[in-house]
C-alpha positions in Angstrom: -42.1 18.6 131.8 -41.9 15.8 129.3 -45.3 14.1 128.9 -44.1 11.7 126.2 -43.4 9.1 128.8 -45.7 8.9 131.8 -43.8 7.3 134.7 -43.4 7.5 138.4 -40.8 10.3 138.2 -43.2 12.5 136.1 -46.1 11.8 138.4 -44.0 12.5 141.5 -42.6 15.7 140.1 -46.0 17.0 139.0 -47.7 16.1 142.3 -44.9 17.9 144.3 -45.3 21.0 142.1 -49.0 21.0 142.5 -48.8 20.5 146.3 -46.7 23.7 146.4 -48.8 25.5 143.8 -52.3 24.4 144.9 -51.7 22.7 148.2 -52.8 24.1 151.6 -49.5 25.3 153.1 -49.2 28.8 151.6 -52.8 29.6 152.1 -53.0 28.2 155.7 -51.8 31.3 157.7 -53.6 33.8 155.5 -56.8 31.7 155.9 -56.4 31.7 159.7 -55.8 35.5 159.8 -58.7 36.4 157.5 -61.3 34.1 159.1 -60.4 34.3 162.8 -63.5 36.4 163.6 -66.0 33.9 161.9 -67.8 31.0 163.4 -66.9 27.4 162.5 -69.6 27.0 159.9 -68.7 30.2 158.2 -65.0 29.2 158.1 -66.0 25.9 156.5 -68.1 27.7 153.9 -65.3 30.0 153.1 -63.0 27.0 152.8 -65.3 25.2 150.4 -65.7 28.2 148.2 -62.0 29.0 148.3 -61.2 25.4 147.1 -63.9 25.4 144.5 -62.8 28.7 143.0 -59.1 27.7 143.0 -59.7 24.3 141.4 -62.1 25.7 138.7 -59.6 28.4 137.9 -56.8 25.8 137.6 -58.9 23.6 135.3 -59.9 26.5 133.1 -56.2 27.6 132.9 -55.3 24.0 132.0 -58.0 23.9 129.3 -57.1 27.3 127.8 -53.4 27.8 128.7 -51.9 26.6 125.4 -54.4 28.8 123.5 -53.7 31.8 125.6 -50.0 31.5 125.1 -50.5 31.3 121.3 -52.9 34.2 121.3 -50.6 36.4 123.4 -47.4 35.2 121.7 -45.8 34.2 125.0 -43.8 31.1 125.7 -43.5 28.7 128.7 -40.2 30.4 129.6 -41.9 33.8 129.9 -44.7 32.3 132.0 -42.1 30.7 134.3 -40.2 34.0 134.8 -43.4 35.9 135.5 -44.5 33.2 138.0 -41.1 33.2 139.7 -41.2 37.0 140.2 -44.7 37.0 141.7 -43.9 34.0 143.9 -40.7 35.7 145.1 -42.8 38.6 146.4 -45.1 36.3 148.4 -42.2 34.1 149.6 -40.1 37.0 150.8 -43.1 38.2 152.8 -43.5 34.7 154.4 -39.7 34.5 155.1 -39.7 37.9 156.8 -42.1 36.6 159.5 -45.1 38.5 160.8 -44.6 42.3 160.5 -48.0 43.3 161.8 -50.6 42.1 164.3 -52.2 39.1 162.6 -55.6 39.8 164.0 -55.6 43.6 163.6 -59.1 44.9 163.2 -59.8 47.6 160.5 -63.3 48.4 161.7 -64.7 47.5 158.3 -67.1 44.6 157.7 -65.5 41.6 156.0 -67.4 39.8 153.2 -66.8 36.0 153.5 -67.7 35.6 149.8 -65.1 38.1 148.6 -62.2 37.0 150.8 -62.8 33.4 149.7 -62.2 34.4 146.1 -59.5 37.0 146.7 -57.0 36.8 148.2 -57.6 33.3 149.6 -58.4 31.3 146.4 -56.0 33.3 144.3 -53.2 34.1 144.8 -52.7 32.1 148.1 -54.3 28.7 147.4 -53.8 28.7 143.6 -50.5 30.6 143.8 -48.0 31.6 141.1 -46.3 28.1 141.1 -49.7 26.4 140.5 -50.6 28.9 137.8 -47.3 28.5 136.1 -47.3 24.7 136.3 -50.9 24.4 134.9 -50.3 26.8 132.0 -47.0 25.2 131.0 -48.5 21.7 131.3 -51.4 22.9 129.1 -48.9 23.6 126.3 -46.9 20.4 126.8 -49.4 17.6 127.2 -49.3 15.3 124.2 -52.1 12.8 124.7 -55.4 12.3 126.4 -53.6 10.2 129.0 -51.3 13.0 130.0 -54.2 15.5 130.2 -56.1 13.0 132.4 -53.0 12.7 134.6 -52.8 16.5 135.2 -56.5 16.8 135.9 -56.4 13.8 138.2 -53.5 15.2 140.2 -55.2 18.6 140.4 -58.3 17.0 141.9 -56.3 14.9 144.3 -54.6 18.0 145.7 -58.0 19.7 145.8 -59.4 16.9 147.9 -56.6 17.5 150.4 -57.3 21.2 150.4 -61.0 20.5 151.0 -60.3 18.3 154.0 -57.9 20.9 155.5 -60.0 24.0 155.1 -63.4 22.6 156.0 -61.9 21.3 159.2 -59.7 24.2 160.0 -60.9 24.8 163.6 -60.1 21.2 164.6 -56.7 21.4 163.0 -56.0 24.9 164.4 -56.3 23.5 168.0 -53.4 21.2 167.3 -51.2 23.9 165.9 -48.9 25.8 168.2 -48.6 29.5 167.1 -44.8 29.5 167.5 -44.4 26.4 165.4 -46.7 27.8 162.8 -44.6 31.0 162.5 -41.3 29.1 162.3 -42.7 26.8 159.6 -44.0 29.8 157.7 -40.5 31.4 157.7 -38.8 28.2 156.7 -41.3 27.5 153.9 -40.9 31.1 152.8 -37.2 30.6 152.4 -37.7 27.4 150.4 -40.3 29.1 148.2 -37.9 31.9 147.5 -35.5 29.3 146.2 -38.3 27.8 144.1 -39.0 31.3 142.7 -35.4 31.7 141.8 -35.4 28.3 140.1 -38.5 29.3 138.1 -36.9 32.4 136.9 -33.7 30.5 136.0 -35.6 27.8 134.2 -37.7 30.5 132.4 -34.6 32.4 131.3 -33.1 29.1 130.1 -36.3 28.3 128.1 -36.1 31.8 126.5 -32.5 31.1 125.5 -31.1 34.0 127.6 -29.0 31.8 129.8 -27.9 28.1 129.9 -28.9 26.6 133.2 -26.5 24.2 134.8 -28.0 20.8 135.5 -28.4 20.1 139.2 -26.3 17.3 140.7 
């Protein structure tokens, strides 16, 4: 990402990446599966906490990402490769479709506070794409304006997440299970492609390969 010139192309690219990396789509099905036994108010409370944890984590990573990379002697390319690998694991699971009963009971009590943090906030809401984008952006911002842009877009996506996950019951009534499964598989395939692109870009950034420009 080139922050030397802030234009519509940069804003659009960054917003799209954050919608994938911090938006509601990847976390939607896991949220429905993990919270199906709770009442509406508890689901809304889990949604609020999930969004809060994910956004605070993203902002902390943005504030400290560049320092962490310097301290750990890692580059943006290495972060992209790592993010791509983890994303591929999640995406392949999504693309494979449901392999177990989504509402299978384990007989163990579920702590709403814990599931809101893990796995719902991280790695589903703030997923590997979001973590990678935020850390790389932290190392590449060149001005206060570019930092404000990143923070502003994070908060915009967070507002969308808040609306979705605090009104999940109303939205769920409009969702057809079959359509949800199909969209999950399709999105999983697209995310697998994103994961591959992250790895390729990361390897290019490390100088291991020379990526071919897309036409």
